[in-house]
C-alpha positions as CSV (number, residue, x, y, z in Angstrom):
1,M,109.8,73.5,108.3
2,H,107.5,76.1,106.7
3,V,107.8,78.6,103.9
4,K,105.0,80.3,102.1
5,I,106.8,81.3,98.9
6,L,108.9,79.4,96.4
7,D,110.9,80.5,93.4
8,A,114.5,80.5,92.2
9,R,115.5,83.2,94.6
10,V,114.1,81.3,97.5
11,V,115.9,78.1,96.5
12,E,119.2,80.1,96.1
13,R,118.8,81.7,99.6
14,A,117.9,78.3,101.2
15,K,121.0,76.7,99.7
16,A,123.2,79.7,100.8
17,R,121.8,79.3,104.4
18,G,122.9,75.6,104.3
19,L,119.4,74.1,104.3
20,D,118.9,70.6,103.0
21,A,115.1,70.8,102.7
22,V,112.2,73.3,103.0
23,V,108.5,72.5,103.6
24,Y,106.4,74.5,101.2
25,A,102.9,75.2,102.4
26,P,101.3,78.3,100.7
27,H,97.9,79.5,101.6
28,F,94.8,78.8,99.4
29,T,96.6,76.5,97.0
30,R,95.5,73.0,96.2
31,L,97.8,70.1,97.0
32,P,98.5,69.0,93.4
33,S,99.7,72.5,92.5
34,I,101.9,72.6,95.6
35,E,103.3,69.1,94.7
36,A,104.1,70.1,91.1
37,K,105.9,73.3,92.2
38,A,107.8,71.4,94.9
39,R,109.0,68.9,92.3
40,A,110.0,71.6,89.9
41,F,112.3,73.3,92.4
42,S,113.8,70.3,94.1
43,D,117.2,69.1,93.1
44,D,120.2,67.2,94.5
45,D,121.1,70.0,96.8
46,L,117.6,71.0,98.1
47,L,114.5,69.0,98.7
48,V,111.2,70.9,98.6
49,I,108.5,69.0,100.6
50,P,104.9,69.8,99.7
51,A,102.5,70.5,102.6
52,R,99.3,72.3,103.4
53,E,98.5,74.8,106.0
54,I,94.8,74.2,106.2
55,F,92.6,77.1,107.1
56,T,89.9,75.5,109.3
57,G,86.8,77.2,110.5
58,S,85.2,80.5,109.4
59,W,86.9,83.9,109.1
60,R,85.7,84.7,112.6
61,D,87.0,81.4,114.1
62,R,90.2,80.5,112.4
63,K,92.5,77.6,113.3
64,H,95.5,76.8,111.1
65,V,96.9,73.3,110.9
66,L,100.1,72.4,109.1
67,A,99.6,68.9,107.4
68,V,102.7,67.0,106.1
69,G,102.5,63.8,104.1
70,L,99.0,64.2,102.6
71,S,98.1,61.8,99.8
72,K,94.9,63.6,98.9
73,P,93.8,67.3,99.0
74,I,92.0,68.7,102.0
75,P,90.1,72.0,101.4
76,D,90.1,75.1,103.6
77,F,86.9,76.4,105.3
78,V,86.1,73.0,106.9
79,T,85.7,72.3,110.6
80,L,88.8,71.7,112.7
81,D,87.3,68.3,113.6
82,G,86.7,67.4,110.0
83,A,90.2,68.4,108.9
84,M,91.9,66.5,111.7
85,R,90.0,63.3,111.0
86,E,91.0,63.5,107.4
87,I,94.7,64.2,108.2
88,D,94.7,61.2,110.5
89,R,92.8,59.0,108.0
90,Q,95.6,59.7,105.4
91,G,98.3,58.9,107.9
92,A,99.7,62.4,107.6
93,A,101.2,64.4,110.4
94,A,99.3,67.4,111.9
95,L,101.5,70.2,113.3
96,A,100.5,73.3,115.3
97,P,102.0,76.4,113.6
98,H,102.1,79.6,115.7
99,P,100.1,78.2,118.6
100,E,97.7,80.6,120.4
101,F,98.9,83.4,118.2
102,L,96.2,86.1,117.6
103,N,93.0,84.5,116.4
104,V,94.4,82.1,113.8
105,S,95.9,79.3,115.9
106,L,95.3,76.1,117.7
107,S,95.0,76.5,121.5
108,R,96.6,74.3,124.0
109,A,93.2,72.6,124.5
110,D,93.0,71.9,120.8
111,I,96.5,70.4,120.8
112,E,95.6,68.2,123.7
113,R,92.3,67.1,122.1
114,Y,93.6,66.2,118.7
115,D,96.4,64.1,117.3
116,V,98.9,66.9,116.9
117,R,102.5,65.6,116.5
118,A,104.6,68.8,117.0
119,V,104.3,72.4,118.1
120,E,106.1,75.4,116.5
121,V,108.2,76.9,119.2
122,Y,110.0,79.6,117.2
123,N,108.5,81.7,114.5
124,P,110.1,85.0,113.5
125,K,106.7,86.6,113.1
126,H,106.1,86.2,116.8
127,W,107.0,88.6,119.5
128,E,109.1,87.0,122.2
129,V,106.2,86.6,124.5
130,H,104.5,84.4,121.8
131,N,107.6,82.2,121.4
132,E,107.8,81.8,125.1
133,R,104.1,80.7,125.3
134,A,104.7,78.3,122.4
135,R,107.6,76.7,124.2
136,E,105.4,76.4,127.3
137,I,102.7,74.7,125.3
138,A,105.1,72.2,123.9
139,R,106.4,71.5,127.4
140,L,103.0,71.1,128.9
141,T,101.7,68.9,126.2
142,G,104.9,66.8,126.0
143,L,105.2,67.3,122.3
144,P,108.4,68.0,120.3
145,G,109.0,71.5,119.1
146,F,109.9,72.7,115.6
147,G,111.1,76.0,114.3
148,S,110.5,77.7,110.9
149,S,111.0,80.9,109.1
150,Y,107.3,80.9,108.2
151,A,108.6,83.0,105.3
152,H,106.1,85.1,103.5
153,L,109.1,87.2,102.3
154,R,112.2,85.8,100.5
155,G,114.6,87.4,103.0
156,S,113.2,85.4,105.9
157,V,114.1,82.0,104.5
158,G,116.7,80.3,106.7
159,E,116.2,82.6,109.7
160,A,115.1,79.6,111.7
161,W,115.4,75.9,111.1
162,T,115.0,72.4,112.5
163,T,117.4,69.6,112.5
164,F,116.8,65.8,112.5
165,E,119.3,63.1,113.3
166,E,119.1,61.6,109.8
167,P,118.5,63.2,106.4
168,I,114.9,63.5,105.3
169,E,114.1,61.6,102.1
170,G,110.7,63.1,101.2
171,A,107.2,64.1,102.4
172,A,106.2,60.6,103.5
173,D,109.5,60.2,105.4
174,L,109.1,63.5,107.2
175,A,105.5,62.6,108.1
176,A,106.6,59.3,109.5
177,R,109.4,60.9,111.5
178,L,106.9,63.4,113.0
179,R,104.3,60.8,113.7
180,S,106.9,58.7,115.5
181,G,108.1,61.6,117.7
182,A,111.6,61.8,116.2
183,S,114.1,63.9,118.0
184,M,114.4,67.5,116.6
185,R,116.5,70.5,117.5
186,V,115.5,74.1,116.8
187,F,118.0,76.8,115.7
188,R,117.6,80.5,114.7
189,R,119.7,83.4,113.6
190,D,120.2,86.4,115.9
191,G,121.4,90.0,115.8
192,V,120.2,93.2,114.2
193,E,119.5,91.7,110.7
194,H,117.4,88.9,112.1
195,N,115.3,91.4,114.2
196,V,114.8,93.5,111.0
197,R,113.6,90.4,109.2
198,R,111.2,89.7,112.0
199,A,109.9,93.2,111.9
200,L,109.3,93.0,108.2
201,E,107.4,89.7,108.5
202,F,105.3,91.1,111.3
203,A,104.5,94.2,109.2
204,H,103.4,91.8,106.4
205,L,101.0,90.2,108.8
206,G,99.2,93.6,109.0
207,Y,98.7,93.5,105.3
208,E,97.4,89.9,105.4
209,N,94.8,90.8,108.0
210,T,93.5,94.0,106.4
211,W,93.6,94.3,102.6
212,G,94.6,90.7,102.1
213,K,91.7,89.5,104.2
214,V,89.2,91.7,102.4
215,D,90.3,90.1,99.1
216,R,89.9,86.6,100.5
217,V,86.5,87.2,102.1
218,L,85.1,88.6,98.9
219,L,86.6,85.8,96.8
220,S,86.4,82.9,99.2
221,A,83.6,81.2,97.3
222,T,85.9,80.9,94.2
223,E,89.1,79.8,96.0
224,P,90.6,76.7,94.6
225,T,90.7,75.3,98.1
226,H,87.0,76.1,98.9
227,P,85.2,72.8,99.8
228,G,82.5,73.5,97.2
229,H,85.1,73.5,94.4
230,V,84.4,70.8,91.9
231,A,87.8,69.2,92.5
232,Y,86.7,68.0,96.0
233,E,83.6,66.2,94.5
234,G,81.4,67.1,97.5
235,R,83.5,64.9,99.8
236,F,83.7,67.6,102.5
237,D,80.1,68.9,102.3
238,D,79.3,67.5,105.8
239,V,82.1,69.5,107.4
240,R,82.2,72.7,105.4
241,V,81.5,76.0,107.1
242,Y,80.9,78.0,103.9
């Protein structure tokens, strides 16, 4: 339900792990680019579904939202309220990745306030206490849970997955299932290798929030997903935070 990287090796690994589809939602990449890459790597054996993990708020107050089924691009660095209104306007499905994890996540209060359709209840990057809290949030809000590898590293693809009762035909189909509250089941691998993969992903998080963050702060004004980018034609000027 959520990978950050996509290339031939990722596709090969996904197929080897028995996956039928992956949701591709890289950071700071515009929707048309994501869609083009998803089409290029989809085939009869693996469907790649384009999505956006929208980076709402400022660097000090970050809230990530996974949007599936978008028909038009939504930039990063906009208010959470503005992003959620646009997701709903497009009839897409808003999901809560890594809820209440560090300072980059939707809280239970956010999830209850907005039209969130599912909560990530297993993420290999989490410590077990975080996964337990995520499951509790799903239970308390009455929302279905999904699991994903949240793979920033190729080896993590297929470490966790979500099943539906019927095959998924594309982004619009997946969004419709999520918006209707379709039944899902979450599975994950286990054992020493899985725990090593988890540790590597958590270590990668350290890079993202140090050197990676410095790069993004310095270059944020030129990001292709910055709301001031010409591609957005000023449509988000009223909700931009930078």
